[in-house]
N, C-alpha and C positions, 0 to 999 in steps of 0.2 A: 504494499499501499503507500508505498516512499520511493519512487523512481523519477528520476528527471530527464526531459527530452526538450530540445529545442530545434526551430527548423534549420533545414540547413543552408537556407540563405537569405537570411534576414537582411532588409535593406540596411544601408546604412543611415540610421535616424540620423546623426549627427548632420547629416550634408542637407536632409529633408528639414530638419526642424531650425538648422541655424546654427545650434550651439553643441557643445559635447560632453562627454561622460557616458555615451551609450556604447554596448557591444557591437562589434562585426565580426565576422569571421575570414579568417584569412585560409584560404584551401593550398596549404604549400604544399603539399602531397598526397598519391594516393591514401584514402583511408583515414585522414588526419588533418585537423584544422585549427589554426591558434585563435583563439578567443581573446578579441583586440579591444582594449576600452580606449577609443581613438588610436595613438599611436603607441599604448602601453601593453605589453604582453600582461596577459590574465593567466590563460589555462591554456594547454593543450588538450584538445579530445578528439576521441575517435570516433570512426561512423556510427557507432553504436548510441553513440547521443544524439542521434537526428534518424536514422533509418530503421523502422518501426519492423522492416521486415526481420533484419539479421538479429533482432535481439530476441526473436522468440527462439530460436535454436539455444540460444544463449541461456535462456532461463530452462527448456524443456532438458537442459543436461542435470538442473536438480528438481526434476520433476513436477514443476511450476508452469501453471498454465497461463495465469492472469497477470497482467501488473498495472497498478493505477499510475497515472503517469501524469508529471506535473510540470510545469516550468522551473528551470533554474534561477535559485534567489537573485542573483547580482541580473537577471534581466527585470526585476521589480519597475525599476524606474521610478520609484515613489518619489524620487526629489524631481524629476522632472516635471513641467508644465501641465494640468490637468488635465486636458484634451490630449496633450500629444499621450501621456500613459495609457488613456483610454484606447486609441487610435494601435499603441504596442500591443497592448492586451488583448484587445480584437484580433490581433494579428498572431498571437501567440497561441489564443485559444481557438479561434478557427484551424491551427496547425495541429494541434492536438485532438482535436474533433473529425478530422481525416483523417487520425491513425485510428480510433476506434469505430470509427464507419466503416472503414476496410478489412478492420479487425475485430469484428464485436465480440468473438470469441478468448479473445487475448490483452484488449486493451480496457478500461475503464478510466476517465478522465475527472481532472481537478484542472478548474480556470484558476486567471489570477486577474485580479479587478486594480483600479485606481484607487488604490484605499486614502490619498490624502485629499479626495476630494469627496464626501459622503453622498450625494446625489449620483454620480457618476459612477462610483463603487456600485451601488444597488442596482443601477440601470443595465450594469454589464454581466453584475449577478444574477439579475433576472433573464439575460439574455444567454448566460452558460446553463443555466436550467431549462430554457427552452429549447436549445440544441443536446442536450441529453448530457449533459453532464451532473455529476453525484456529488460536487461539494467544490470549494476553492482552497487555493494555497495561500498566505499571509504572512509577512514577516513577524518577527519577534516582537516588532520596533517599528513604527512608523513616521521615518525621519526624525527619529530620537523620542518620538512620542510615544507612551506606553502606552498599552491597549486597553486601558480602563478609560483614557479619555471622553468626554461626552461625543465627541462626534464621530466617534468607532461605535459606539452603540446601537445605534439605527440599523446599520450593516448585520451587526451581529442578531437585532430582531428580526431583519429579512431573510438571515439565513433559516433562522427557527422557523418563521412563518414558510416559508418556499422548501423546506425541509433538504437544504443544501448543508452537507457536513462542511467541516473546515479543518483545515491541517496547519499546524503554526509551525511555520519552520524559520532558525535562527540565521540571522542577515545583519549586517551591518555592525559587527561588536562591538560592544563598549571596550575602550581601551586598544583599540586597534593601531591607532597609532603609534603607541609607546611601546608594543611589545610584540615587531613585527618579526623579530628572532624566534628561530626554533619551531614555526608554527604555531605559535602559541593562539593567534587569533580563531583558528580551527580547535585547537586542544584546550584551551582555558575559556576562550571569548565565547563558544558555539553553546556549551553547556550552561555557561551563566546565563547567556540571554534568554535561554529555553525556561529558565526557573525564574527570569525576570519577567517573561511573559505571562506564565503560570502565577505569580505572587498578583502580578499587577490584574488580572482576570478575576481572582480570589479576592484579595481585599479591595478590589472597587465594585463587588459586587453583581459581575457580570454574571455566573452562573449561578447566583440567587436569584437574581430576577428573571434569568432564561433557562428555566431547568430542563428543558427540551432540545437546549441548543448541545450540538455534538461536535465536541472537539478532539482532535488526537494531537499530542506534540512528538516532534519528533525526538530521535535519539534517546528513547528511553523516558522523554521528560527533563532529561538534561539533565545539570545538579539538585533539582528539585527535589525529589525522593530520598536521595543520599543525606540533604539536610533537612528533612522536614522537622526534627526534632530541634532543631535551633530555630525555625521559622517558628514551629509553633511555641516555644518557648520563648519567641520576641515577641507573639500575639500576646500571649499572658504578663509578661513582666511588664511590657511599655503598649498598653492598649490605647493610651493617649497619643502614642505614633502609627500603631499599627492598624487599630480596631475602629479607625475613624469613620469608614465608611460602609463597614461590614462586619458584625459582631460576631460572626461566625467561627469556629477555630479551623483552620486551615486544615488540619487533619480530617475532617468531617468531608471534604471534598475528594480525597483519596476512593479513586471507585466510580468518579462520576464524570470523569473524562478518562480518553484513552492516551496510551501511550505504544511507540515501537519498540520492537525487541531490540534495537539497534547498542548491545551494550560490550559485544567481544568477547563476554566473559559469563560464563555459567552462573557462578556465585551472585554475581550481579543483577543478572536475569531473574535469579532465585529471589533476591530481595525485591527487586520492582514487584513481582508475582505477589510474594509475602504482602505487598503493602495495597495493591489494588485489584489483584486476582487476575486470574488468565484471562479472563472474559473482557479484559480493559486491555491487553498487551496485544497488538497486532504484527505479522511479519513485515518488516520493514527491512530495506537494506541500503539506501541509499545510491543505487545502482544508477551509472555505470563508474562513479568516482571513487578513488581506490580507499578514500578511508571510510567506505561503506562496506557492509556485509555483502562481498560479492559472490559468496558458494552458497546466496540463497537459503538461509537458515538451517545449514548444514548444522551448526551448532547447537541447534535447538533439539533438531532431530536426532542427534547423537548424545543429546546430554542426560541428564539423569532424571527425566521429568516424565510425567506418567501421560498415557496415550489422551487422555481429555487435554491437560494441558498443551500438548504439542496440536491439536486438533482447534484447541481454542486459535493458538498463535497463528496457526497456519491458513485458516479460515474463518472460524465464527467469528471473532471479536471484526475482524475487517468489515464484514459483512454488518455487524450491530450498531457499527460507526457510520457506513454508507446507508446505512436504512436499507438495506437489501435484503433478500433470502437467497438460498441455494436455487430455488424457481427462478431468479431473475438473471442467472446467469445461462 
């Protein structure tokens, strides 16, 4: 339920819009491309990052049929002018829709929306629903604004009303400029970003006000579950700072949202299961990127987990989160 894809030939948005910061691809050799942010190299990707057909046999090696696909977070473009971001979102969403339309037994789509503009975001959310997507992917913050900000609540409210799932993925990592060495933004910043998102939605009362909102947090919820004791203690010892918008203990929300299983560690995964239950842990991979689980849940299947736990992670939890049943496949 957590894989990334992008168009093979996205427009050079910087040339179209007249300002920089956007990603384009430099297909410098067969089967590979450089992601370029203007003239700055960002990442090299392979054809499985844009070619829907070749991804299918790569998944079949691990007895996996379906992939939930969504864009790469660096393409969110929340910092862009809102109508420009809307145009980019529509382009990315149409590309994803082409894949699940061509391969309906292999792909399920999540859209991206211009979160920096509430009205435009809801407009594109509604279109995502119309073209057959099961939900959206959003960032852990929106231009450094936390997810409890008032401007985002109508978007979450619309997601609940439209029965659209939400996946929260870390991006725009806090502290990134001061810790570039050792890949720390990805190793330290990403887990912190996800905890930031969960705490914001809990303490801001989003889950309390919208009990039907189905949210899944990437990378096993980042550092949130591992630090729930500290977070709860802060809630109890300084309610004047923490419980100002929602007086419900944060521990009460464990099991009310989903996380993926990307821990790369059996004991860490068991710890997550102990706290949220296996029915709230989905098979995530972050495919096709190297920091992900590119053996597609092999450590889950070979780990010390019961058949029921494995079945929940491999299928049941994702169907619950997406609002689907086996009959919908």
